[in-house]
C-alpha positions, -999 to +999 in steps of 0.1 A: +000+000+000+018+032-012+025+058+014+004+040+039-028+055+025-062+048+041-080+024+018-113+034+003-143+010+003-173+012-021-208+001-013-222-032-025-253-046-009-264-076-030-249-108-043-214-102-028-195-131-045-226-152-041-234-142-005-271-135-008-283-147+026-297-125+053-280-133+086-276-121+122-246-098+123-218-094+098-203-126+084-169-137+099-144-148+072-120-176+081-101-203+063-120-230+081-106-259+060-070-247+055-072-246+017-058-211+014-090-191+008-115-175+032-149-191+039-178-173+055-194-180+089-229-168+094-259-174+117-293-181+104-321-186+130-294-191+157-278-220+138-242-217+126-236-221+089-203-221+069-205-209+034-176-226+017-155-206-008-155-228-038-136-202-058-101-189-049-085-164-026-085-137-053-118-147-070-141-160-042-174-178-049-196-186-019-219-212-032-218-242-008-237-237+024-229-262+052-253-263+081-237-268+115-207-285+100-176-300+118-195-303+151-205-267+152-240-275+166-242-250+195-268-223+189-252-189+188-266-154+187-239-141+164-213-155+139-185-174+156-150-160+159-122-184+151-087-182+166-059-206+176-064-199+213-043-228+225-013-225+201-017-260+186-019-249+150-056-251+143-086-228+147-109-230+177-144-214+178-159-189+201-195-177+202-222-164+224-248-189+236-284-182+227-296-197+260-323-174+274-311-173+310-274-180+304-262-163+272-226-167+281-195-170+259-186-205+249-157-222+231-155-253+210-120-266+208-108-280+175-098-315+182-092-323+146-067-304+125-062-272+105-074-289+073-100-313+088-116-295+117-136-313+143-151-292+171-156-306+206-185-301+229-189-264+240-172-251+271-190-223+288-171-193+301-137-208+290-104-198+306-121-175+331-139-154+305-170-146+326-178-111+313-211-106+295-207-094+259-232-084+232-218-109+207-190-133+201-157-119+215-128-110+193-091-116+199-058-099+192-023-099+207-028-062+217+003-060+240+027-080+218+035-106+244+027-136+221-007-146+233-042-135+225-062-110+246-100-109+244-123-080+236-161-076+239-189-051+244-208-050+277-243-064+272-261-047+301-260-025+332-244+009+336-215-001+313-237-013+285-222-006+251-187-001+264-158-019+248-138-040+273-106-061+272-098-092+292-061-095+292-046-130+287-025-133+319-017-170+311+002-180+280-002-189+244-007-225+251-026-221+284-047-189+283-063-173+313-084-142+310-083-114+336-115-095+346-127-069+321-111-035+318-136-010+302-127+016+275-090+004+273-065+024+253-089+053+246-116+031+231-143+051+247-171+051+220-202+031+228-204+002+204-227-025+191-200-051+183-165-060+196-137-044+176-121-061+146-083-058+146-064-054+113-033-037+101-053-015+078-026+009+070+001-018+065+024+000+089+031-029+113+006-019+141-030-029+146-059-007+138-095-014+146-129-011+130-160-011+153-196+000+150-208+030+169-240+031+190-259+064+186-293+077+196-303+078+159-290+045+148-258+027+141-228+036+120-193+025+114-164+041+132-128+036+126-100+039+152-063+041+143-036+031+166-007+055+172+025+045+154+044+044+186+043+007+194+050+013+231+020+036+234-013+017+231-038+045+222-065+045+196-075+077+179-110+082+163-109+088+126 
């Protein structure tokens, strides 16, 4: 990306590479089968679906819908987030249970492999993650210590809508999440979804994209991390 320019995105609402399904929340894209291209994870009627990319990484074609594949049978309110949380080389799944009186975060460990995933029975509130979040948590190594920290958005009470972080105080192989810290690193906008972390400017530091909660509706808001790696602070753009 020349001169670290901010990328421009154009609107496209219908038939995005074959994705024509209405779903709860934005799709989460993940190479679920390790074939080098991104597949889409969506939720329809609280059931997890994987839309397999039968095209390529550069020319995707989402045409093969798999209903609750690979053991992903737990009902979730939002699309799952996939991350190698235990450092064993394959992707594990995190979601938010749709149980009425206990809508907690759950994890399904991948007991298969990176190319042939098999997801185990769900574990509720894994690794000490007891905080209530609006949707599936997201993860990033925000402090550069080699393990993944967890992020969410408070789902009720006085802190509803606030972004929070649960630092991984364990390790890459044996994670343990600390109690939530609200509005970390200057992330003080009320939000509707946990932040998505990406090096959007291709400058070696993580930026985030998150949705803003307003009185009139919802809109996208972009935060950019300062270039000083030792200073974790996000600026609204």
